[in-house]
N, CA, C and O atoms as CSV, one atom per row, in Angstrom:
chain,resi,resn,atom,element,x,y,z
A,1,MET,N,N,4.766,-3.663,16.081
A,1,MET,CA,C,4.786,-2.613,15.075
A,1,MET,C,C,4.238,-1.331,15.678
A,1,MET,O,O,3.217,-1.362,16.365
A,2,ASP,N,N,4.885,-0.227,15.438
A,2,ASP,CA,C,4.428,1.084,15.876
A,2,ASP,C,C,3.340,1.548,14.922
A,2,ASP,O,O,3.636,1.903,13.782
A,3,VAL,N,N,2.068,1.554,15.369
A,3,VAL,CA,C,0.961,1.880,14.487
A,3,VAL,C,C,0.881,3.357,14.163
A,3,VAL,O,O,0.079,3.750,13.316
A,4,LYS,N,N,1.689,4.195,14.812
A,4,LYS,CA,C,1.652,5.624,14.548
A,4,LYS,C,C,2.661,6.040,13.492
A,4,LYS,O,O,2.688,7.207,13.101
A,5,LYS,N,N,3.488,5.121,13.022
A,5,LYS,CA,C,4.503,5.453,12.036
A,5,LYS,C,C,4.367,4.521,10.837
A,5,LYS,O,O,4.175,3.315,10.990
A,6,ALA,N,N,4.466,5.091,9.658
A,6,ALA,CA,C,4.401,4.283,8.443
A,6,ALA,C,C,5.595,3.341,8.388
A,6,ALA,O,O,6.685,3.677,8.850
A,7,SER,N,N,5.379,2.155,7.816
A,7,SER,CA,C,6.469,1.198,7.670
A,7,SER,C,C,6.258,0.367,6.418
A,7,SER,O,O,5.138,0.214,5.931
A,8,ILE,N,N,7.351,-0.163,5.914
A,8,ILE,CA,C,7.315,-1.020,4.735
A,8,ILE,C,C,8.008,-2.331,5.075
A,8,ILE,O,O,9.146,-2.342,5.544
A,9,LYS,N,N,7.310,-3.432,4.835
A,9,LYS,CA,C,7.899,-4.755,5.012
A,9,LYS,C,C,8.180,-5.312,3.630
A,9,LYS,O,O,7.269,-5.465,2.816
A,10,LYS,N,N,9.433,-5.611,3.369
A,10,LYS,CA,C,9.850,-6.105,2.059
A,10,LYS,C,C,9.701,-7.626,1.997
A,10,LYS,O,O,9.963,-8.328,2.973
A,11,GLY,N,N,9.277,-8.118,0.835
A,11,GLY,CA,C,9.249,-9.549,0.576
A,11,GLY,C,C,8.255,-10.363,1.386
A,11,GLY,O,O,8.514,-11.531,1.680
A,12,VAL,N,N,7.130,-9.776,1.751
A,12,VAL,CA,C,6.109,-10.520,2.500
A,12,VAL,C,C,5.529,-11.628,1.626
A,12,VAL,O,O,5.285,-12.739,2.095
A,13,GLY,N,N,5.314,-11.313,0.359
A,13,GLY,CA,C,4.832,-12.304,-0.598
A,13,GLY,C,C,3.374,-12.660,-0.407
A,13,GLY,O,O,2.650,-11.988,0.328
A,14,GLY,N,N,2.952,-13.713,-1.067
A,14,GLY,CA,C,1.587,-14.201,-0.962
A,14,GLY,C,C,0.836,-14.094,-2.277
A,14,GLY,O,O,1.007,-13.141,-3.038
A,15,LYS,N,N,-0.005,-15.100,-2.527
A,15,LYS,CA,C,-0.866,-15.092,-3.706
A,15,LYS,C,C,-2.099,-14.240,-3.418
A,15,LYS,O,O,-2.403,-13.939,-2.264
A,16,PHE,N,N,-2.798,-13.861,-4.472
A,16,PHE,CA,C,-3.934,-12.954,-4.368
A,16,PHE,C,C,-4.914,-13.375,-3.265
A,16,PHE,O,O,-5.252,-12.568,-2.398
A,17,GLU,N,N,-5.367,-14.620,-3.292
A,17,GLU,CA,C,-6.353,-15.087,-2.319
A,17,GLU,C,C,-5.805,-15.026,-0.892
A,17,GLU,O,O,-6.529,-14.663,0.035
A,18,GLU,N,N,-4.541,-15.378,-0.716
A,18,GLU,CA,C,-3.918,-15.329,0.606
A,18,GLU,C,C,-3.841,-13.896,1.118
A,18,GLU,O,O,-4.137,-13.632,2.284
A,19,VAL,N,N,-3.446,-12.978,0.250
A,19,VAL,CA,C,-3.323,-11.573,0.644
A,19,VAL,C,C,-4.687,-11.023,1.051
A,19,VAL,O,O,-4.798,-10.330,2.063
A,20,ILE,N,N,-5.720,-11.324,0.275
A,20,ILE,CA,C,-7.074,-10.852,0.602
A,20,ILE,C,C,-7.489,-11.365,1.982
A,20,ILE,O,O,-7.981,-10.591,2.803
A,21,LYS,N,N,-7.297,-12.652,2.246
A,21,LYS,CA,C,-7.677,-13.219,3.550
A,21,LYS,C,C,-6.886,-12.584,4.690
A,21,LYS,O,O,-7.444,-12.319,5.754
A,22,GLU,N,N,-5.601,-12.339,4.481
A,22,GLU,CA,C,-4.765,-11.731,5.517
A,22,GLU,C,C,-5.166,-10.296,5.805
A,22,GLU,O,O,-5.168,-9.869,6.960
A,23,LEU,N,N,-5.508,-9.543,4.757
A,23,LEU,CA,C,-5.751,-8.118,4.912
A,23,LEU,C,C,-7.208,-7.751,5.167
A,23,LEU,O,O,-7.488,-6.620,5.563
A,24,LEU,N,N,-8.133,-8.666,4.952
A,24,LEU,CA,C,-9.532,-8.363,5.211
A,24,LEU,C,C,-9.722,-8.145,6.704
A,24,LEU,O,O,-9.466,-9.052,7.496
A,25,PRO,N,N,-10.167,-6.953,7.103
A,25,PRO,CA,C,-10.306,-6.658,8.540
A,25,PRO,C,C,-11.250,-7.633,9.231
A,25,PRO,O,O,-12.255,-8.049,8.656
A,26,ALA,N,N,-10.922,-7.994,10.466
A,26,ALA,CA,C,-11.731,-8.941,11.233
A,26,ALA,C,C,-13.065,-8.341,11.658
A,26,ALA,O,O,-14.043,-9.070,11.822
A,27,TYR,N,N,-13.118,-7.039,11.837
A,27,TYR,CA,C,-14.339,-6.402,12.320
A,27,TYR,C,C,-14.930,-5.495,11.246
A,27,TYR,O,O,-15.743,-5.950,10.442
A,28,THR,N,N,-14.545,-4.242,11.214
A,28,THR,CA,C,-15.122,-3.313,10.254
A,28,THR,C,C,-14.035,-2.775,9.336
A,28,THR,O,O,-12.990,-2.309,9.791
A,29,GLY,N,N,-14.295,-2.846,8.059
A,29,GLY,CA,C,-13.355,-2.380,7.058
A,29,GLY,C,C,-13.549,-3.172,5.782
A,29,GLY,O,O,-14.478,-3.973,5.677
A,30,TYR,N,N,-12.680,-2.954,4.820
A,30,TYR,CA,C,-12.805,-3.645,3.542
A,30,TYR,C,C,-11.470,-3.620,2.816
A,30,TYR,O,O,-10.542,-2.922,3.225
A,31,VAL,N,N,-11.381,-4.392,1.732
A,31,VAL,CA,C,-10.209,-4.351,0.870
A,31,VAL,C,C,-10.666,-3.955,-0.525
A,31,VAL,O,O,-11.803,-4.207,-0.923
A,32,GLU,N,N,-9.752,-3.329,-1.256
A,32,GLU,CA,C,-9.997,-3.017,-2.656
A,32,GLU,C,C,-8.732,-3.324,-3.435
A,32,GLU,O,O,-7.631,-3.316,-2.886
A,33,VAL,N,N,-8.903,-3.592,-4.712
A,33,VAL,CA,C,-7.764,-3.836,-5.585
A,33,VAL,C,C,-7.647,-2.638,-6.518
A,33,VAL,O,O,-8.631,-2.211,-7.121
A,34,GLN,N,N,-6.440,-2.103,-6.630
A,34,GLN,CA,C,-6.217,-0.935,-7.476
A,34,GLN,C,C,-5.104,-1.231,-8.468
A,34,GLN,O,O,-4.142,-1.931,-8.152
A,35,HIS,N,N,-5.248,-0.689,-9.668
A,35,HIS,CA,C,-4.198,-0.803,-10.683
A,35,HIS,C,C,-3.842,0.600,-11.165
A,35,HIS,O,O,-4.714,1.356,-11.593
A,36,ASP,N,N,-2.570,0.939,-11.095
A,36,ASP,CA,C,-2.051,2.199,-11.617
A,36,ASP,C,C,-1.282,1.898,-12.896
A,36,ASP,O,O,-0.458,0.985,-12.933
A,37,ILE,N,N,-1.556,2.673,-13.951
A,37,ILE,CA,C,-0.806,2.494,-15.198
A,37,ILE,C,C,0.624,2.986,-14.989
A,37,ILE,O,O,0.931,3.627,-13.984
A,38,ALA,N,N,1.484,2.681,-15.941
A,38,ALA,CA,C,2.896,3.075,-15.852
A,38,ALA,C,C,3.030,4.564,-15.541
A,38,ALA,O,O,2.441,5.412,-16.211
A,39,PHE,N,N,3.809,4.854,-14.522
A,39,PHE,CA,C,4.174,6.214,-14.098
A,39,PHE,C,C,2.996,7.059,-13.579
A,39,PHE,O,O,3.126,8.273,-13.425
A,40,GLN,N,N,1.860,6.423,-13.313
A,40,GLN,CA,C,0.731,7.162,-12.737
A,40,GLN,C,C,1.127,7.694,-11.367
A,40,GLN,O,O,1.758,6.989,-10.580
A,41,THR,N,N,0.757,8.936,-11.084
A,41,THR,CA,C,1.115,9.543,-9.810
A,41,THR,C,C,-0.129,9.833,-8.979
A,41,THR,O,O,-1.218,10.079,-9.498
A,42,HIS,N,N,0.081,9.794,-7.674
A,42,HIS,CA,C,-0.914,10.221,-6.695
A,42,HIS,C,C,-0.207,11.289,-5.858
A,42,HIS,O,O,0.664,10.958,-5.054
A,43,PRO,N,N,-0.569,12.574,-6.034
A,43,PRO,CA,C,0.089,13.650,-5.283
A,43,PRO,C,C,-0.097,13.483,-3.777
A,43,PRO,O,O,-0.917,12.681,-3.329
A,44,SER,N,N,0.658,14.232,-3.014
A,44,SER,CA,C,0.600,14.155,-1.548
A,44,SER,C,C,-0.826,14.312,-1.048
A,44,SER,O,O,-1.559,15.215,-1.454
A,45,HIS,N,N,-1.200,13.387,-0.139
A,45,HIS,CA,C,-2.534,13.397,0.435
A,45,HIS,C,C,-2.525,12.567,1.727
A,45,HIS,O,O,-1.510,11.967,2.078
A,46,THR,N,N,-3.654,12.540,2.421
A,46,THR,CA,C,-3.820,11.718,3.624
A,46,THR,C,C,-5.120,10.938,3.509
A,46,THR,O,O,-5.923,11.176,2.607
A,47,HIS,N,N,-5.319,10.000,4.437
A,47,HIS,CA,C,-6.570,9.239,4.536
A,47,HIS,C,C,-7.062,9.311,5.975
A,47,HIS,O,O,-6.248,9.403,6.893
A,48,PRO,N,N,-8.375,9.273,6.194
A,48,PRO,CA,C,-8.914,9.357,7.550
A,48,PRO,C,C,-8.864,8.035,8.315
A,48,PRO,O,O,-9.244,7.985,9.485
A,49,THR,N,N,-8.398,6.962,7.664
A,49,THR,CA,C,-8.333,5.649,8.299
A,49,THR,C,C,-6.942,5.044,8.129
A,49,THR,O,O,-6.187,5.452,7.247
A,50,ASP,N,N,-6.608,4.073,8.973
A,50,ASP,CA,C,-5.376,3.305,8.793
A,50,ASP,C,C,-5.531,2.451,7.533
A,50,ASP,O,O,-6.624,1.969,7.236
A,51,GLU,N,N,-4.433,2.268,6.797
A,51,GLU,CA,C,-4.467,1.447,5.598
A,51,GLU,C,C,-3.227,0.565,5.520
A,51,GLU,O,O,-2.163,0.901,6.040
A,52,ILE,N,N,-3.398,-0.567,4.856
A,52,ILE,CA,C,-2.286,-1.449,4.538
A,52,ILE,C,C,-2.354,-1.697,3.035
A,52,ILE,O,O,-3.403,-2.069,2.509
A,53,LEU,N,N,-1.238,-1.490,2.350
A,53,LEU,CA,C,-1.165,-1.746,0.915
A,53,LEU,C,C,-0.226,-2.926,0.689
A,53,LEU,O,O,0.858,-2.981,1.270
A,54,HIS,N,N,-0.636,-3.860,-0.149
A,54,HIS,CA,C,0.202,-5.013,-0.488
A,54,HIS,C,C,0.372,-5.021,-2.002
A,54,HIS,O,O,-0.604,-5.099,-2.749
A,55,ILE,N,N,1.619,-4.938,-2.442
A,55,ILE,CA,C,1.918,-4.888,-3.876
A,55,ILE,C,C,1.822,-6.303,-4.454
A,55,ILE,O,O,2.513,-7.216,-4.003
A,56,LEU,N,N,0.950,-6.471,-5.462
A,56,LEU,CA,C,0.777,-7.776,-6.104
A,56,LEU,C,C,1.651,-7.917,-7.343
A,56,LEU,O,O,2.301,-8.945,-7.534
A,57,GLU,N,N,1.668,-6.883,-8.187
A,57,GLU,CA,C,2.428,-6.923,-9.440
A,57,GLU,C,C,3.015,-5.544,-9.729
A,57,GLU,O,O,2.448,-4.525,-9.334
A,58,GLY,N,N,4.133,-5.519,-10.408
A,58,GLY,CA,C,4.751,-4.262,-10.795
A,58,GLY,C,C,5.500,-3.623,-9.638
A,58,GLY,O,O,5.968,-4.296,-8.720
A,59,SER,N,N,5.598,-2.296,-9.713
A,59,SER,CA,C,6.339,-1.575,-8.681
A,59,SER,C,C,5.753,-0.178,-8.516
A,59,SER,O,O,5.035,0.325,-9.380
A,60,ILE,N,N,6.084,0.432,-7.375
A,60,ILE,CA,C,5.602,1.775,-7.076
A,60,ILE,C,C,6.627,2.475,-6.194
A,60,ILE,O,O,7.163,1.887,-5.254
A,61,TYR,N,N,6.888,3.727,-6.506
A,61,TYR,CA,C,7.734,4.560,-5.652
A,61,TYR,C,C,6.804,5.208,-4.637
A,61,TYR,O,O,5.926,5.989,-5.003
A,62,PHE,N,N,6.993,4.888,-3.378
A,62,PHE,CA,C,6.096,5.345,-2.327
A,62,PHE,C,C,6.845,6.321,-1.428
A,62,PHE,O,O,7.909,5.996,-0.901
A,63,THR,N,N,6.291,7.509,-1.257
A,63,THR,CA,C,6.943,8.561,-0.481
A,63,THR,C,C,6.136,8.892,0.763
A,63,THR,O,O,4.940,9.173,0.687
A,64,VAL,N,N,6.811,8.854,1.920
A,64,VAL,CA,C,6.243,9.286,3.189
A,64,VAL,C,C,7.194,10.342,3.734
A,64,VAL,O,O,8.396,10.111,3.865
A,65,GLU,N,N,6.633,11.504,4.049
A,65,GLU,CA,C,7.433,12.663,4.426
A,65,GLU,C,C,8.397,12.934,3.268
A,65,GLU,O,O,7.939,13.254,2.172
A,66,HIS,N,N,9.691,12.820,3.464
A,66,HIS,CA,C,10.619,13.078,2.363
A,66,HIS,C,C,11.409,11.833,1.966
A,66,HIS,O,O,12.397,11.924,1.238
A,67,ASP,N,N,10.971,10.676,2.447
A,67,ASP,CA,C,11.651,9.419,2.138
A,67,ASP,C,C,10.875,8.654,1.077
A,67,ASP,O,O,9.682,8.398,1.237
A,68,THR,N,N,11.557,8.289,-0.011
A,68,THR,CA,C,10.940,7.524,-1.092
A,68,THR,C,C,11.565,6.138,-1.129
A,68,THR,O,O,12.786,5.988,-1.082
A,69,VAL,N,N,10.700,5.121,-1.214
A,69,VAL,CA,C,11.144,3.732,-1.267
A,69,VAL,C,C,10.498,3.064,-2.475
A,69,VAL,O,O,9.307,3.248,-2.727
A,70,LEU,N,N,11.285,2.287,-3.224
A,70,LEU,CA,C,10.748,1.495,-4.320
A,70,LEU,C,C,10.151,0.228,-3.734
A,70,LEU,O,O,10.860,-0.573,-3.125
A,71,CYS,N,N,8.854,0.044,-3.915
A,71,CYS,CA,C,8.172,-1.161,-3.435
A,71,CYS,C,C,7.815,-2.017,-4.635
A,71,CYS,O,O,7.386,-1.515,-5.675
A,72,GLN,N,N,8.003,-3.343,-4.468
A,72,GLN,CA,C,7.768,-4.281,-5.556
A,72,GLN,C,C,6.833,-5.382,-5.091
A,72,GLN,O,O,6.437,-5.426,-3.926
A,73,ALA,N,N,6.481,-6.277,-6.017
A,73,ALA,CA,C,5.572,-7.376,-5.697
A,73,ALA,C,C,6.020,-8.086,-4.422
A,73,ALA,O,O,7.187,-8.448,-4.267
A,74,GLY,N,N,5.062,-8.275,-3.514
A,74,GLY,CA,C,5.335,-8.946,-2.249
A,74,GLY,C,C,5.620,-8.001,-1.100
A,74,GLY,O,O,5.705,-8.444,0.045
A,75,ASP,N,N,5.772,-6.710,-1.367
A,75,ASP,CA,C,6.035,-5.741,-0.300
A,75,ASP,C,C,4.716,-5.236,0.279
A,75,ASP,O,O,3.702,-5.185,-0.417
A,76,ARG,N,N,4.738,-4.869,1.545
A,76,ARG,CA,C,3.539,-4.420,2.255
A,76,ARG,C,C,3.826,-3.110,2.972
A,76,ARG,O,O,4.825,-2.977,3.678
A,77,ILE,N,N,2.928,-2.137,2.776
A,77,ILE,CA,C,3.069,-0.800,3.350
A,77,ILE,C,C,2.004,-0.603,4.418
A,77,ILE,O,O,0.813,-0.751,4.142
A,78,HIS,N,N,2.422,-0.272,5.636
A,78,HIS,CA,C,1.504,0.037,6.729
A,78,HIS,C,C,1.439,1.560,6.834
A,78,HIS,O,O,2.453,2.224,7.052
A,79,LEU,N,N,0.236,2.097,6.676
A,79,LEU,CA,C,0.063,3.542,6.589
A,79,LEU,C,C,-0.970,4.013,7.616
A,79,LEU,O,O,-2.171,3.849,7.397
A,80,PRO,N,N,-0.523,4.593,8.727
A,80,PRO,CA,C,-1.469,5.100,9.729
A,80,PRO,C,C,-2.301,6.267,9.175
A,80,PRO,O,O,-1.857,6.983,8.278
A,81,LYS,N,N,-3.492,6.444,9.712
A,81,LYS,CA,C,-4.357,7.537,9.268
A,81,LYS,C,C,-3.646,8.874,9.413
A,81,LYS,O,O,-2.817,9.071,10.301
A,82,GLN,N,N,-3.992,9.779,8.520
A,82,GLN,CA,C,-3.468,11.144,8.470
A,82,GLN,C,C,-1.972,11.238,8.124
A,82,GLN,O,O,-1.376,12.304,8.282
A,83,THR,N,N,-1.365,10.153,7.662
A,83,THR,CA,C,0.030,10.193,7.220
A,83,THR,C,C,0.095,10.809,5.821
A,83,THR,O,O,-0.569,10.329,4.902
A,84,VAL,N,N,0.874,11.847,5.658
A,84,VAL,CA,C,1.035,12.476,4.346
A,84,VAL,C,C,1.910,11.560,3.489
A,84,VAL,O,O,3.009,11.178,3.891
A,85,HIS,N,N,1.405,11.217,2.305
A,85,HIS,CA,C,2.137,10.310,1.425
A,85,HIS,C,C,1.785,10.603,-0.028
A,85,HIS,O,O,0.783,11.254,-0.324
A,86,SER,N,N,2.634,10.106,-0.928
A,86,SER,CA,C,2.401,10.201,-2.367
A,86,SER,C,C,3.014,8.963,-3.014
A,86,SER,O,O,3.756,8.216,-2.376
A,87,SER,N,N,2.690,8.758,-4.295
A,87,SER,CA,C,3.262,7.592,-4.971
A,87,SER,C,C,3.342,7.832,-6.476
A,87,SER,O,O,2.674,8.699,-7.038
A,88,LYS,N,N,4.196,7.016,-7.098
A,88,LYS,CA,C,4.329,7.026,-8.554
A,88,LYS,C,C,4.596,5.592,-8.992
A,88,LYS,O,O,5.565,4.972,-8.553
A,89,ALA,N,N,3.737,5.069,-9.855
A,89,ALA,CA,C,3.890,3.697,-10.340
A,89,ALA,C,C,5.165,3.567,-11.167
A,89,ALA,O,O,5.621,4.530,-11.784
A,90,GLY,N,N,5.724,2.378,-11.171
A,90,GLY,CA,C,6.922,2.088,-11.944
A,90,GLY,C,C,6.615,1.936,-13.426
A,90,GLY,O,O,5.478,2.158,-13.843
A,91,PRO,N,N,7.607,1.561,-14.230
A,91,PRO,CA,C,7.457,1.505,-15.689
A,91,PRO,C,C,6.470,0.447,-16.183
A,91,PRO,O,O,5.973,0.547,-17.305
A,92,ASP,N,N,6.177,-0.567,-15.361
A,92,ASP,CA,C,5.209,-1.599,-15.744
A,92,ASP,C,C,3.876,-1.410,-15.041
A,92,ASP,O,O,3.020,-2.294,-15.091
A,93,GLY,N,N,3.685,-0.266,-14.385
A,93,GLY,CA,C,2.473,-0.054,-13.615
A,93,GLY,C,C,2.548,-0.789,-12.290
A,93,GLY,O,O,3.586,-1.347,-11.935
A,94,CYS,N,N,1.444,-0.787,-11.563
A,94,CYS,CA,C,1.425,-1.441,-10.261
A,94,CYS,C,C,-0.001,-1.865,-9.921
A,94,CYS,O,O,-0.941,-1.087,-10.078
A,95,THR,N,N,-0.153,-3.089,-9.462
A,95,THR,CA,C,-1.428,-3.597,-8.979
A,95,THR,C,C,-1.250,-3.932,-7.514
A,95,THR,O,O,-0.296,-4.612,-7.137
A,96,TYR,N,N,-2.181,-3.449,-6.676
A,96,TYR,CA,C,-2.039,-3.661,-5.238
A,96,TYR,C,C,-3.394,-3.763,-4.553
A,96,TYR,O,O,-4.407,-3.267,-5.043
A,97,VAL,N,N,-3.373,-4.422,-3.407
A,97,VAL,CA,C,-4.548,-4.547,-2.543
A,97,VAL,C,C,-4.410,-3.505,-1.459
A,97,VAL,O,O,-3.337,-3.332,-0.881
A,98,ILE,N,N,-5.510,-2.804,-1.181
A,98,ILE,CA,C,-5.540,-1.821,-0.096
A,98,ILE,C,C,-6.554,-2.307,0.934
A,98,ILE,O,O,-7.716,-2.553,0.611
A,99,SER,N,N,-6.102,-2.439,2.170
A,99,SER,CA,C,-6.981,-2.785,3.288
A,99,SER,C,C,-7.323,-1.499,4.013
A,99,SER,O,O,-6.436,-0.810,4.516
A,100,ILE,N,N,-8.614,-1.172,4.068
A,100,ILE,CA,C,-9.078,0.037,4.735
A,100,ILE,C,C,-9.604,-0.376,6.112
A,100,ILE,O,O,-10.585,-1.112,6.217
A,101,LEU,N,N,-8.941,0.106,7.162
A,101,LEU,CA,C,-9.281,-0.290,8.527
A,101,LEU,C,C,-10.090,0.825,9.179
A,101,LEU,O,O,-9.599,1.942,9.338
A,102,LYS,N,N,-11.316,0.523,9.553
A,102,LYS,CA,C,-12.184,1.548,10.156
A,102,LYS,C,C,-12.163,1.463,11.659
A,102,LYS,O,O,-12.832,2.246,12.332
């Protein structure tokens, strides 16, 4: 995987406990669980660390640069630090795990 470019893996799947174990950094970092209500938006922004997002429930429209992809339960987004991105939750909202890699 090219760690300098954002990527989306479709249909990775996994139950909550499995996803947490997979995404919990081996050294320094943490995971958090986030829930966005229906159509909640996060305007364009960046993060100072690499992140991995795994969609648990619902859907989210995820935009990197000018490309928007609909991500659904089981999809995983690899987001290198300083990547400009935005998102908008789908009609049923979206629950996802975020792995923050330090």
